[in-house]
N, C-alpha and C positions, 0 to 999 in steps of 0.2 A: 448191552449186547452188541457184539460185533457181527458183521456178515460178509459174505463173499459174493454178494449179488453182482457188483460191478465187474469183478474178475470173471465170473461165469458168463455174464452177458457179453463182455468183450470177446471172450474165448469163442463164444457161439457166433459172434459177428452180427448181433442184433442191436439196433439202436434202442435208446430209452423209449422213444415214441412207439416203435413197433412192439416192444415188450409190453408197454402200457396198453396198447390196443388189444393184444392177445389176452391180457389179464383183466381187461375191462376196468382199468383205473386210469388216472391222469398221468401224464409224463412227470408232473411235479411230484406225484407219489413215489415214482421210481427214483427220482433224484433224491428225495428225502430219505428213502430207505437206504440208498447207496451211501449217503453222507452220514448216516447214523442218527439223523434228527427225528426219525420216526420208526417205531417198531410195528410190524404188520399184525393184523388180526390173525388168529389161528387159521381161518379160512383162506386168507390171502397167502399165508406162509405155505399152506398145502398146495395152493394153485401154482405158486412159484416153484416149489420142489417138483411137482409133477411136470411142469413145463420143461425143466432141465433134466428130468429123469433121475433125480437124486433124492436122498432123504432130507428132511427139514434140517437135521443136525449137520448136514454137509454144507449148508448155506448159512444158517444162523447159529452163532456160537455164544452161548450164555456163559458169562463170567460172574461168579458171585463176588460181591464186594465184601472186603474184610473189615 
């Protein structure tokens, strides 16, 4: 699964640390999400989408493997 988290975060001008604080996760979690090493829980995905005022699908892009 790909995501646009880093793009949206930078566009908003918020640091990884500040975003992590707002979402009540670690900065490492934000870094892992942005690098694609970690997929969020559905609850965290909703929190992220609500923070940016977009739909989950606008941030997280699911690509089926062939």
